[in-house]
Every structure is written in structure tokens, then in C-alpha cells.
N, C-alpha and C positions, 0 to 999 in steps of 0.2 A: 571564361577566364577565373570564375570562381573556384571550380574544380581544380582547375591547374594550381590556384593559390593554396588552397588547402591540401593537394598533394605536397607541395613543397614546405608547408608547415608539417605535415604528417612525417615527410621524410626525414627532416630536423628533428623531429621529436623522437624518433624511435632510432637514430643513429646517433644525435648527439651533435651533427655536423649539417652544416648548409650542403644542398644537394650541388648546387652550382659554386665552383669555388675560383679565385682568379687572384693577381696580384693588384689588380686595381678595378675600379667599376667598369673600364671598357671592355678586360679583360673575361670579367664575369659576364657581361651582356654578351660577348663573343660566345661563351660555352652555353648561355641559355639559348640563343639563336641557333646554335648548333645541336642542342638537345642532348650534349653529351654529359653524362654522369653516371658514376658509379650505381650497380644495383644495390638499394638500402642491405640485402643481406650479406653483401661483401663487409660490411661495417658491424652488422648484426647478425650472427649465424643463427641465433636462436629465433629470428623471426619467421613466422608461420608464412609459409608461400602463399596460400591465398591472401593474407593481409598485405604481402608484398605485392600482389597482382593488383590488388586495389589502388596502392601507391603509383604504381606505374601506369594503369591506365588513365590517372588522373594527372599524371606528368607527360602523357603523350603529346608530341611536337603538333600532329593534326587534330584539331579539334573534334573532327568526326571519328576519330577512334576513342574518345572520351565517353564516358557516360553519357545517356540522353539527355539526364537533367540532376540536377541535384538531387531530388527524391531517389531515382535509380542508384545513385552513389550511396546514400545513406542506408537502402535498403541491402545493397550488396556489402556494406559495413556491417549490418546487423546480421547477416547470413555469415559472414566470418566470425563474428562473434560467438553465434550459435555453435559453431564448428569447434572453436575453442573450448567452449564449456563443454561440449559433449566429449571431447578430447581428454581435458581433466576429470570427467566423470568415470570414463571408459580406464584411465590409467591409474586411478585414485588419487589423484592430486600430483602425480609423479611425471617427470619427464619435461620436453621444451615447452609444451604449452603451460604447464603448470609455473615454470620458470620464467616466461615471459610476462614481463609488466606493461608492456607499450610503450613507454618512454625510457630513453635512456638518462641515466643519472644526470640531473644538472641540467637538462635541455630545457622542456617546457615543462617540467613538473611530472607527474606519474598518470597514466592512464590505465587502470587496473582492470578493465573490462575485458582484456583479452587473455 
């Protein structure tokens, strides 16, 4: 459940909107139960695919499809961070990886490590 909660937070952090929306609390609970939400990249086209994959895996409805534990989730986030840094170096600080700051403006602040 901790990975799932972190996935929900990361989703909102990068898109600036909650993963699960509804007109009232019951509608939101139904959406959560159904596991139906837009891919983060629908709302954030510059989101690196590898980072989106971490978020989606954390939000898997079946816990068996999530990371084995928090350590492995952090390990994957560090790998994604390394990929983004390598891409920035390769592109000379230009391109989507350079422009991606991690969090949508006004969401949860900024995460500049990606």
C-alpha cells in the first residue's frame, strides 16, 4: 500500500492533477476500485517513459504486479534518474529530458532530479 500511495503522489506531482477523479467521494472510490485513470503522459507529454513506467507499476491494481518492496522501487527511480542525466549530457542540456523538471507547476513543488 505504501508503493501505491507513493504512486498516487508521484502521479499528482508530475501531472498537477489527481489520478482518480469523481464528482463525490463515492465516485472517486469506484474509480480507484476499477483502477481506471489516464496515463500520466496524457497530461504531461514531456514525461520520460521510464519515469511513467515506475508510476504505473506503483499504481498496479494487483499488488503482485508492483515492486517487490520499497527498496526496489527506489532502485528503479535511481536508475531512471541516471537515464535522464545521461540523456541531458548526451543532448548537451537540450531536449525533453532537459525541460522535464519532475513536478507540474503548483502541484507539490519541484523535483529537479529528473
